[in-house]
C-alpha positions in Angstrom: 26.7 71.4 239.8 30.6 71.1 240.1 32.0 67.7 240.9 35.6 66.6 242.2 37.4 63.2 241.7 38.9 62.4 244.9 40.2 59.3 243.6 43.2 57.9 242.4 41.7 56.9 239.1 39.4 58.2 236.2 36.0 58.3 237.6 32.3 58.7 236.2 29.4 60.1 238.0 25.8 60.3 236.9 23.8 63.1 238.1 20.2 63.2 238.6 17.8 66.0 238.8 14.4 66.0 240.3 11.6 68.2 240.8 9.0 68.6 243.7 6.0 70.5 243.9 4.8 71.0 247.3 1.0 72.4 247.5 0.3 71.7 243.6 -3.1 72.5 242.8 -2.9 69.1 240.7 -2.0 65.4 241.7 1.6 65.2 241.3 4.3 62.7 242.7 6.1 63.7 245.4 9.2 64.0 242.9 9.6 63.3 239.5 12.9 62.6 237.4 13.5 65.9 235.3 16.7 65.3 233.6 20.3 63.5 234.1 23.6 63.6 232.6 26.8 61.7 233.3 30.5 63.3 233.6 34.0 61.8 233.8 36.8 63.1 235.5 41.0 62.6 235.8 42.3 62.3 239.6 41.9 65.4 241.0 40.0 67.1 238.0 36.6 69.3 238.8 34.2 69.1 235.9 30.7 71.1 235.9 27.7 68.7 235.5 25.0 70.6 233.5 21.3 69.0 233.4 19.1 71.1 231.4 15.3 71.2 232.7 12.9 70.6 229.5 9.8 72.7 229.8 7.6 69.4 229.8 9.1 68.3 233.3 7.0 71.2 234.2 3.9 70.7 232.7 0.8 68.5 233.5 -2.0 67.1 231.4 -5.6 69.1 231.6 -8.2 67.2 230.7 -10.3 70.2 230.7 -8.1 72.4 228.6 -7.1 69.1 226.6 -3.4 70.4 226.6 -0.5 70.6 228.5 -0.6 73.0 231.0 2.1 74.8 233.1 1.5 75.6 236.7 2.7 79.0 237.8 4.8 79.1 241.2 7.8 77.5 243.0 9.3 74.0 242.1 12.0 72.6 244.4 14.9 71.3 242.3 16.8 68.3 243.7 20.2 67.0 242.6 22.6 64.1 243.4 23.7 60.6 242.5 20.2 59.0 242.9 16.5 59.2 244.1 17.5 58.4 247.6 20.6 60.8 247.4 19.5 64.4 246.7 21.7 66.7 248.9 21.2 69.9 246.8 18.2 71.8 246.7 17.2 75.0 245.1 14.2 76.8 244.2 12.9 77.4 240.6 10.2 80.2 240.0 7.6 79.6 237.0 
């Protein structure tokens, strides 16, 4: 995610990455926090925010298998400054 500081002072922004799994075969939250990072930028500067998605964010606990399981298929990736402000979307295929 590329951010630009449009202000006149040095700024800091937190970027959150949430995942959603519509039509999941297991009970999941509507969306969950998968990662976050903070970036700083001088006035007028553009910075890239990298938020890695750990494999554990895509897994669920299976009592039958007694293990963490990865459900194949598509996850919706949502990015923004908070859970209430997620303007960017993409699809991640597993």
